[in-house]
C-alpha positions as CSV (number, residue, x, y, z in Angstrom):
1,M,155.4,-136.8,32.5
2,E,157.7,-136.1,29.6
3,Y,158.2,-132.7,28.1
4,F,160.4,-131.1,25.5
5,I,161.6,-127.6,25.3
6,A,161.4,-126.1,21.7
7,I,163.6,-123.1,21.0
8,P,163.0,-121.4,17.6
9,S,166.1,-119.4,16.7
10,Y,167.4,-117.4,13.8
11,K,170.9,-115.8,13.5
12,R,171.5,-115.9,17.2
13,E,174.0,-118.7,17.5
14,K,175.9,-116.8,20.2
15,E,173.1,-115.3,22.1
16,I,171.2,-118.5,22.5
17,Q,174.2,-120.0,24.3
18,L,174.8,-117.0,26.5
19,K,171.1,-116.8,27.5
20,T,168.4,-119.4,27.1
21,L,170.7,-122.5,26.9
22,K,172.9,-121.2,29.7
23,Y,169.9,-120.6,31.9
24,L,168.4,-124.0,31.2
25,K,171.7,-125.6,32.1
26,E,171.9,-123.7,35.4
27,C,168.4,-124.9,36.2
28,G,169.5,-128.5,35.6
29,I,167.3,-129.2,32.6
30,E,168.7,-132.2,30.7
31,D,170.1,-131.6,27.2
32,E,167.9,-134.4,25.9
33,R,164.8,-132.3,26.5
34,I,166.0,-129.4,24.5
35,V,165.5,-129.0,20.7
36,V,166.7,-126.0,18.8
37,F,164.8,-125.2,15.6
38,V,166.6,-123.3,12.8
39,A,165.6,-122.1,9.4
40,N,167.9,-124.1,7.1
41,E,170.9,-126.2,6.7
42,D,173.3,-123.2,6.5
43,Q,172.0,-122.0,9.9
44,K,172.3,-125.5,11.4
45,N,176.0,-125.5,10.3
46,I,176.6,-122.1,11.8
47,Y,175.0,-123.0,15.1
48,T,177.0,-126.3,15.3
49,T,180.2,-124.5,14.4
50,A,179.5,-121.9,17.0
51,G,179.3,-124.5,19.7
52,V,175.6,-125.4,20.1
53,R,175.6,-129.0,21.2
54,N,171.9,-129.5,21.8
55,K,169.8,-131.3,19.2
56,I,169.3,-128.9,16.2
57,V,166.4,-129.5,13.8
58,V,166.1,-127.8,10.4
59,G,162.7,-126.2,10.2
60,V,161.5,-123.3,8.1
61,L,161.9,-119.6,7.8
62,G,159.5,-117.2,9.6
63,I,158.3,-117.4,13.2
64,T,154.7,-118.4,12.3
65,N,155.8,-121.1,9.9
66,Q,158.4,-122.3,12.4
67,R,155.8,-122.6,15.2
68,N,153.6,-124.6,12.9
69,F,156.6,-126.8,11.9
70,I,157.3,-127.4,15.6
71,M,153.7,-128.5,16.2
72,N,153.9,-130.9,13.3
73,Y,157.3,-132.1,14.5
74,F,156.1,-133.3,17.9
75,P,153.4,-136.0,18.3
76,L,149.8,-135.2,19.2
77,G,149.4,-134.9,23.0
78,Q,153.1,-134.1,23.6
79,Y,153.7,-131.5,26.3
80,V,155.9,-128.8,24.8
81,I,157.5,-125.8,26.3
82,S,158.3,-123.1,23.8
83,M,161.1,-120.6,24.8
84,D,162.6,-117.7,22.9
85,D,166.4,-117.9,22.3
86,D,167.3,-114.8,24.4
87,I,165.8,-115.5,27.8
88,E,168.2,-114.5,30.5
89,R,166.0,-116.1,33.2
90,L,162.4,-116.6,34.4
91,E,161.5,-114.8,37.6
92,E,158.7,-115.1,40.2
93,A,157.2,-112.0,41.8
94,V,157.2,-112.4,45.6
95,G,155.8,-110.1,48.2
96,V,153.1,-108.8,45.8
97,G,150.7,-106.5,47.6
98,G,153.3,-105.8,50.3
99,V,155.7,-102.9,50.8
100,S,158.7,-104.4,49.0
101,P,157.7,-106.8,46.2
102,Q,160.6,-108.1,44.1
103,F,161.5,-110.6,41.4
104,V,163.3,-113.7,42.3
105,T,165.1,-115.9,39.7
106,I,163.4,-119.3,39.2
107,I,165.9,-122.1,39.5
108,D,163.7,-125.2,39.7
109,L,162.2,-124.9,36.2
110,D,161.4,-128.5,36.1
111,K,159.0,-128.1,39.1
112,V,157.4,-125.0,37.4
113,F,156.9,-126.9,34.1
114,K,155.3,-129.9,35.9
115,E,153.1,-127.8,38.2
116,N,151.8,-125.9,35.2
117,H,151.1,-129.1,33.3
118,Q,149.1,-130.3,36.3
119,L,147.2,-127.0,36.5
120,M,146.3,-127.4,32.8
121,L,144.8,-130.8,33.5
122,E,142.8,-129.5,36.5
123,E,141.5,-126.4,34.7
124,N,140.9,-128.2,31.4
125,R,143.2,-125.8,29.6
126,Y,145.8,-126.8,26.9
127,I,148.1,-123.8,27.1
128,W,149.8,-121.9,29.9
129,G,151.8,-118.7,29.8
130,I,153.4,-116.0,31.9
131,Y,152.7,-112.3,32.5
132,P,153.7,-110.3,29.4
133,V,155.2,-107.2,31.2
134,R,158.2,-107.3,33.5
135,N,157.0,-104.6,35.9
136,I,156.6,-105.6,39.6
137,F,154.0,-102.8,40.1
138,F,151.6,-104.2,37.5
139,I,151.6,-107.7,38.9
140,K,148.8,-109.2,41.0
141,K,148.9,-112.6,42.5
142,Q,146.5,-114.2,40.0
143,I,146.0,-117.1,37.7
144,H,143.6,-116.4,34.8
145,T,141.7,-119.1,33.0
146,D,139.6,-116.9,30.6
147,L,140.6,-114.9,27.5
148,K,144.1,-113.6,28.1
149,F,147.2,-112.9,26.0
150,I,149.8,-115.7,26.1
151,I,153.0,-114.1,25.1
152,G,155.3,-116.2,22.8
153,V,158.4,-115.6,24.8
154,C,157.7,-118.6,27.0
155,Y,154.7,-120.8,27.2
156,G,153.7,-124.5,27.5
157,Y,151.1,-126.4,25.6
158,I,149.7,-129.9,25.1
159,N,150.1,-130.4,21.3
160,R,146.9,-130.5,19.3
161,R,148.5,-129.0,16.1
162,M,146.3,-125.9,16.2
163,L,148.1,-124.3,13.3
164,L,148.5,-120.5,12.9
165,D,147.8,-118.2,10.0
166,V,150.7,-116.6,8.2
167,G,148.6,-113.5,8.0
168,C,149.2,-112.9,11.7
169,D,153.0,-113.2,11.5
170,V,154.8,-111.3,14.3
171,K,151.6,-111.5,16.3
172,E,151.1,-115.2,16.0
173,D,151.1,-115.5,19.8
174,I,147.9,-113.4,19.9
175,Q,146.2,-115.8,17.5
176,N,147.5,-118.7,19.5
177,S,145.8,-117.3,22.5
178,I,142.5,-116.7,20.6
179,L,142.5,-120.2,19.1
180,H,142.8,-121.8,22.5
181,Y,140.1,-119.6,24.0
182,L,137.7,-120.4,21.2
183,R,138.3,-124.1,21.6
184,D,138.6,-124.5,25.4
185,G,136.9,-121.4,26.7
186,G,140.1,-119.9,28.0
187,V,143.8,-120.2,28.6
188,L,145.9,-120.5,31.7
189,R,148.1,-117.5,32.6
190,I,150.2,-117.3,35.7
191,N,150.6,-113.6,36.4
192,T,153.4,-114.0,39.0
193,I,156.0,-115.4,36.5
194,V,157.8,-113.1,34.0
195,A,160.8,-113.4,31.6
196,K,163.9,-111.3,31.7
197,T,164.6,-110.7,28.1
198,K,165.0,-107.9,25.5
199,F,162.4,-107.4,22.8
200,N,163.0,-106.5,19.1
201,T,166.7,-107.1,19.2
202,V,168.9,-108.0,16.2
203,G,168.3,-111.5,14.9
204,G,165.1,-113.4,15.7
205,L,162.2,-111.4,14.3
206,G,164.3,-108.3,13.7
207,I,163.8,-104.7,14.6
208,E,162.0,-103.4,11.5
209,R,158.5,-104.4,12.5
210,Y,156.2,-101.4,12.3
211,E,154.5,-102.3,9.0
212,A,154.4,-106.0,9.9
213,N,152.8,-105.2,13.2
214,K,150.2,-103.0,11.5
215,K,149.3,-105.7,8.9
216,A,149.1,-108.4,11.6
217,A,147.0,-106.3,13.9
218,Q,144.5,-105.4,11.1
219,Y,144.4,-109.1,10.0
220,L,143.5,-110.2,13.6
221,Q,140.9,-107.5,14.0
222,Y,139.3,-108.5,10.7
223,K,139.3,-112.2,11.5
224,Y,138.2,-111.9,15.2
225,P,136.1,-108.7,15.4
226,T,134.4,-109.6,18.6
227,L,137.7,-110.4,20.4
228,C,140.2,-107.9,19.0
229,S,140.6,-104.2,18.9
230,V,143.6,-102.4,17.5
231,Y,145.3,-99.4,19.1
232,Q,148.5,-97.5,18.4
233,R,151.3,-96.8,20.8
234,K,153.0,-93.4,21.0
235,N,156.0,-94.8,19.0
236,G,153.7,-95.7,16.2
237,T,153.5,-99.5,16.8
238,H,150.1,-101.1,16.2
239,E,149.0,-103.4,19.0
240,V,146.0,-105.7,19.6
241,R,143.9,-105.6,22.7
242,L,141.9,-108.8,23.6
243,S,138.4,-108.4,25.0
244,R,135.1,-109.9,24.4
245,T,132.5,-107.7,22.7
246,D,130.1,-110.3,21.5
247,F,128.1,-110.2,24.7
248,L,127.6,-106.4,24.6
249,T,124.2,-105.0,23.8
250,T,123.7,-101.6,22.3
251,I,120.7,-99.7,23.7
């Protein structure tokens, strides 16, 4: 079973080498499987000059547009792993439910990718993801197959070119989760795997996202009113909570 790892990246020519690409190399993932997607030719030249030796493909600007570009780049039916460019490592929670649970770095990524592909086939799901919060005390030894959030940091999918709306930019991973739920009845989320990374850092999507978060959250709530509700964190960030309300009856 062949898979490719797609890494969308923007203005992180150093960080991608120190983190995601370094980690993949440590895990023994062949360079031929890895494709870095950048916004334009200037960015490609910068990444090449900075020392990125993996295949670099010029895509488009914007994370939603780039994810759509990646889906169109790979053939239908291709198994694709999408990874952010600043992942230090993937970890597995062990000892969950015991007195001293802990995270252990995953080294055999190839095994994880292949096992999750097999799980997708068994469960008739077309996307798998990891637990979105790196907190050992939140984690339970579970695999969900219903409506759950598949975070965009790291996930795998069988390509059906389920293109995303630009209106949900910066929250495109939420729409991706919804689209797979609507088509397949659920997603596959492995709750014992997390990513060690930093969110909202310089480069990538950037750090000025409050207004963009608000617009994307409102867009998703408007488009999927029975699946989305919007709430606001203490820091002012607008977030989306996924839950089905279409089956509720008002008395």
